[in-house]
N, CA and C of each residue as an Amber inpcrd file, in Angstrom:
protein
   285
  -2.6070000  24.3070000  -4.1890000  -4.1470000  23.2630000  -4.0920000
  -4.5070000  24.9100000  -3.0680000  -5.8000000  24.7760000  -4.1550000
  -7.3170000  25.6640000  -3.2110000  -7.4910000  25.3810000  -1.9280000
  -7.8040000  26.0530000  -1.3710000  -8.3520000  26.0070000  -0.1820000
  -9.8430000  25.0760000  -0.5340000 -10.5750000  25.9040000  -1.3190000
 -11.8430000  24.7570000  -1.4790000 -11.7520000  23.2200000  -2.2230000
 -10.3880000  23.2750000  -2.8200000  -9.7110000  21.9900000  -3.0460000
 -10.0520000  20.5160000  -1.8100000  -9.7420000  21.3160000  -0.9010000
  -8.8830000  21.0630000   0.2590000 -10.6630000  20.2300000   0.9450000
 -11.2210000  21.3410000   0.9860000 -13.1630000  20.9480000   1.6510000
 -13.7390000  20.4440000   0.6820000 -13.1330000  20.4460000  -0.2630000
 -13.8450000  19.0760000  -1.5700000 -13.3110000  17.8610000  -1.1470000
 -11.9870000  17.9650000  -1.1080000 -11.7710000  16.0700000  -0.8960000
 -11.8580000  15.6360000   0.6600000 -12.2340000  16.3530000   2.0160000
 -12.5170000  15.9550000   3.0890000 -14.3870000  15.6300000   2.5860000
 -15.0190000  16.3620000   1.9480000 -16.2520000  16.1220000   1.5070000
 -16.8670000  15.0080000   1.3770000 -15.5990000  14.6070000  -0.3960000
 -16.0330000  13.6340000  -0.8950000 -15.7830000  12.2650000  -0.1570000
 -14.4050000  12.8290000   0.9260000 -14.0970000  11.5370000   1.4830000
 -15.7260000  11.1600000   2.1300000 -16.1090000  12.0860000   2.8520000
 -17.3680000  11.5960000   4.1660000 -18.4210000  11.0830000   2.9880000
 -18.1690000  11.8630000   2.4700000 -19.7290000  10.8470000   1.2160000
 -19.7030000   9.9500000   0.5670000 -18.1840000   8.9900000   0.8290000
 -17.4880000   7.8330000   0.2390000 -18.1430000   6.9690000   1.3130000
 -17.3030000   7.0680000   2.3800000 -17.7630000   6.4770000   3.5870000
 -19.2480000   6.5790000   4.4800000 -20.4160000   7.1170000   4.4100000
 -21.3210000   8.1990000   4.5960000 -22.3600000   7.6000000   3.6580000
 -22.0020000   6.6550000   2.1140000 -22.8670000   6.2910000   1.2130000
 -24.2570000   6.7640000   1.1180000 -25.3100000   7.5230000   0.4060000
 -26.5580000   8.0420000   0.7890000 -26.8090000   8.8550000   1.5340000
 -26.3000000   9.5960000   2.4410000 -26.4400000  10.5690000   3.8840000
 -25.9640000  11.8080000   3.4200000 -26.7680000  12.5270000   3.9320000
 -26.0500000  14.4210000   3.5570000 -24.6840000  14.3000000   4.2460000
 -24.4040000  15.1530000   3.8780000 -23.0110000  15.8730000   4.6800000
 -23.0570000  17.5130000   3.8490000 -23.3620000  17.8290000   5.3500000
 -23.0370000  19.4940000   5.0800000 -21.9210000  20.2070000   5.3310000
 -20.9920000  20.6850000   5.2540000 -20.1300000  21.5270000   5.9540000
 -20.4240000  23.2220000   5.3370000 -19.3910000  23.4670000   7.0950000
 -19.9490000  25.2480000   6.9210000 -18.3410000  25.6350000   7.6920000
 -18.0950000  26.8980000   7.6730000 -16.6590000  27.7840000   8.5890000
 -17.4070000  27.7770000   9.8110000 -16.7520000  27.3940000  10.4740000
 -16.8740000  27.4430000  11.8840000 -16.4950000  28.6790000  12.9660000
 -17.5740000  29.4130000  12.9910000 -17.8070000  31.2200000  12.9640000
 -17.0560000  31.1210000  14.1540000 -16.0940000  31.9610000  13.8450000
 -14.9920000  32.6860000  15.7640000 -13.8910000  31.4480000  15.7990000
 -13.7080000  30.1970000  14.7150000 -12.5810000  29.9220000  15.1220000
 -12.2650000  29.1540000  13.6730000 -11.0220000  29.0790000  13.4110000
  -9.9070000  28.4620000  12.2250000 -10.2790000  26.9190000  11.9380000
 -11.3960000  26.9110000  11.6500000 -12.3840000  25.5080000  11.5340000
 -13.0380000  24.5400000  10.5740000 -13.4420000  24.3440000   9.6160000
 -14.6520000  23.5790000   9.1020000 -15.5470000  22.2580000   9.5230000
 -16.6420000  23.0130000   9.6910000 -17.5060000  21.9760000  10.0630000
 -17.7400000  21.0990000   9.5570000 -17.9610000  19.8960000   9.6200000
 -18.9440000  18.9350000   8.7550000 -20.4640000  18.0700000   9.5530000
 -20.9590000  18.0640000   9.3050000 -22.8840000  17.2300000  10.1880000
 -22.4370000  16.2690000   8.8340000 -22.9200000  14.8920000   9.6170000
 -23.6040000  13.6210000   8.5420000 -24.7090000  13.2270000   9.1160000
 -25.7480000  13.4540000   8.6310000 -27.0730000  12.6910000   8.9230000
 -27.2590000  11.7560000   8.9170000 -27.4140000  10.1580000   9.6840000
 -27.8040000   9.0150000   9.0810000 -29.4120000   8.5270000   9.8700000
 -29.3080000   7.3530000   9.0950000 -30.7410000   7.1200000  10.0820000
 -29.9410000   6.9710000  11.4000000 -28.9670000   6.7540000  11.8160000
 -28.7090000   6.2760000  13.5370000 -28.4580000   7.5260000  14.2720000
 -28.3640000   8.8810000  13.2820000 -27.7860000  10.0930000  14.5340000
 -27.5090000  10.5240000  12.9830000 -27.3460000  11.8930000  13.5720000
 -25.9950000  13.0230000  13.6090000 -24.4760000  12.8680000  14.0810000
 -23.3970000  13.1120000  12.7760000 -22.3310000  13.0240000  13.3930000
 -21.8060000  14.0000000  13.0210000 -21.1680000  14.7170000  14.0060000
 -20.2010000  16.4430000  13.4780000 -18.3710000  15.6500000  13.7030000
 -17.8630000  16.2930000  12.6500000 -16.5150000  16.3880000  12.1130000
 -15.5070000  17.4950000  12.2360000 -14.9020000  18.0810000  12.4790000
 -14.4660000  19.7710000  12.7560000 -13.2860000  19.5810000  12.8190000
 -13.0260000  20.2040000  11.5660000 -11.1120000  19.9380000  10.7590000
 -10.9620000  21.1950000  10.8060000  -9.5650000  21.4500000  11.3980000
  -9.1690000  22.7890000  11.7440000  -8.1350000  22.6870000  11.0470000
  -7.5720000  24.5170000  10.4940000  -7.4780000  25.1060000   9.6000000
  -5.6320000  24.9650000   9.7670000  -5.2250000  23.8510000  11.0130000
  -4.0580000  23.1820000  10.4860000  -3.6850000  21.9530000  10.3810000
  -5.0130000  21.3480000   9.9980000  -4.9760000  19.6580000   9.4990000
  -4.9000000  20.3560000   8.1650000  -5.4940000  21.1730000   7.5350000
  -5.6900000  21.4150000   5.8440000  -4.6480000  22.3780000   5.5070000
  -3.9620000  22.5190000   6.0840000  -2.6410000  23.6430000   6.0740000
  -1.4090000  22.7940000   5.3430000  -1.2210000  21.9840000   7.1180000
  -0.4790000  20.6640000   6.3740000  -0.4830000  19.3720000   5.5190000
  -1.5730000  19.9690000   4.9700000  -1.3250000  18.5320000   3.9280000
  -1.9320000  19.2640000   2.7870000  -1.4820000  18.4580000   1.2000000
  -1.7910000  18.4480000   0.0760000  -3.0380000  17.5890000  -0.5340000
  -3.9220000  17.7110000  -1.1740000  -5.1610000  17.5040000  -1.9080000
  -5.4730000  16.1990000  -1.0290000  -4.1680000  15.3780000  -2.1410000
  -3.7260000  14.0200000  -2.1830000  -3.6240000  13.3040000  -1.3100000
  -3.1970000  14.2400000  -0.1440000  -3.0270000  13.2840000   1.7510000
  -4.1010000  13.6310000   2.8220000  -5.5740000  14.1820000   2.4690000
  -6.6280000  14.1650000   3.2500000  -6.8640000  12.9590000   3.3590000
  -7.8940000  12.3180000   2.7360000  -7.9440000  11.2450000   2.8410000
  -7.5550000   9.7300000   3.6170000  -6.2250000   9.9600000   2.4790000
  -5.2240000   9.2620000   3.6990000  -5.3180000   9.6860000   5.6770000
  -5.1340000  10.6350000   5.3450000  -4.5710000  11.1280000   6.7170000
  -6.0730000  10.6570000   7.2250000  -6.6590000  10.9450000   7.3760000
  -8.3950000  10.7650000   8.0840000  -8.4340000   9.8150000   8.0050000
  -8.0290000   8.5750000   7.2410000  -8.2920000   7.2620000   7.3600000
  -7.1240000   7.0270000   8.2220000  -5.7090000   7.3780000   8.1450000
  -4.8730000   7.0170000   9.4720000  -5.5400000   7.6080000  11.1670000
  -5.8190000   8.2720000  10.5740000  -6.6290000   8.9640000  11.7520000
  -8.2660000   8.6510000  12.1600000  -7.9490000   7.4530000  11.9240000
  -9.6220000   6.5240000  12.1890000 -10.8960000   7.5580000  12.5270000
 -11.0270000   8.7770000  11.4490000 -11.9140000   9.2620000  11.9140000
 -13.1180000   8.6310000  11.7350000 -13.4460000   8.2690000  10.5040000
 -14.8060000   7.7340000  10.5970000 -14.8030000   6.5340000  11.5700000
 -14.4720000   5.6760000  12.1740000 -14.9620000   4.8370000  12.9580000
 -15.2680000   5.3160000  14.1100000 -14.1500000   6.9460000  14.4370000
 -14.9840000   7.7620000  15.6270000 -16.3360000   7.9880000  15.3600000
 -16.0250000   8.7930000  14.7630000 -17.7490000   9.2390000  14.4950000
 -18.7270000   7.8810000  14.5870000 -18.9320000   6.9960000  13.7420000
 -19.6270000   5.7940000  13.9150000 -19.7210000   5.8600000  15.4790000
 -18.9980000   5.0400000  16.0620000 -19.0000000   5.2030000  17.8760000
 -18.9250000   6.1540000  18.9030000 -18.8990000   7.4750000  18.0480000
 -19.0140000   8.7300000  19.1690000 -20.5310000   9.0070000  18.6470000
 -21.2850000   8.8230000  18.2720000 -22.3750000   9.0720000  17.9690000
 -22.2440000  10.8540000  17.6690000 -23.4580000  12.0330000  18.3860000
 -22.9810000  13.0990000  17.9980000 -22.2160000  13.8590000  18.4380000
 -21.5710000  13.4150000  19.2250000 -20.1520000  14.5080000  19.6900000
 -19.1040000  14.4320000  18.7040000 -18.5660000  15.5820000  19.0940000
 -18.0410000  16.2180000  17.9080000 -16.3300000  15.7850000  17.7090000
 -15.9990000  15.7790000  16.9430000 -14.3720000  14.7110000  17.0310000
 -13.7040000  16.2720000  15.8640000 -12.1110000  16.8180000  16.7130000
 -12.0720000  17.6260000  15.5790000  -9.9380000  16.9720000  15.8100000
 -10.6570000  17.5510000  14.1570000  -9.2380000  17.1410000  13.5110000
  -8.1580000  17.9840000  13.7740000  -6.8870000  17.5150000  13.6140000
  -5.7590000  18.5500000  14.3400000  -4.6710000  18.5570000  13.2660000
  -4.4640000  19.1820000  13.0380000  -2.8010000  18.8130000  12.5670000
  -2.0910000  17.6420000  12.7070000  -2.4200000  16.7830000  14.2760000
  -1.4100000  15.9920000  14.8000000  -2.7530000  14.5930000  15.0720000
  -3.6440000  14.6280000  14.8850000  -4.3810000  14.0530000  15.4060000
  -6.0910000  13.7740000  15.1550000  -7.0700000  13.6330000  16.5910000
  -8.1180000  13.4640000  17.0690000  -8.5060000  14.3040000  17.9440000
  -9.3060000  14.8370000  18.4370000  -9.5680000  15.0420000  19.7700000
 -11.1280000  15.7660000  19.9180000 -11.3520000  14.7730000  20.7930000
 -13.1450000  14.8880000  21.2380000 -13.5860000  16.5400000  21.9730000
 -14.4150000  17.0230000  21.9660000 -14.8290000  18.8480000  22.2720000
 -15.1070000  18.0510000  23.3210000 -14.4990000  19.1610000  23.9800000
 -15.2070000  19.1660000  25.0800000 -13.1900000  18.6860000  26.2100000
 -12.8450000  18.5590000  25.5120000 -11.7860000  16.8830000  26.0070000
 -10.6490000  18.7470000  26.2210000
């Protein structure tokens, strides 16, 4: 599976969970991660998907893993706090 397919799978998942809102993504400079920014009426949410997460999953496993980790719930509850998705779960930036 290509990295682009995995990046697209994350974007598709976030667009489905935040319908009608803008989802932007970019490679995090100096880190092995891809950042996603979701701009909603209530504010901006940030998810950082680590390369380790992407490398340990097939495209078909990405959305189910993000659901299992409750990424969207964390993004909604934590507002602008960056939520980092690792191979084993979620972390909050600064912890």
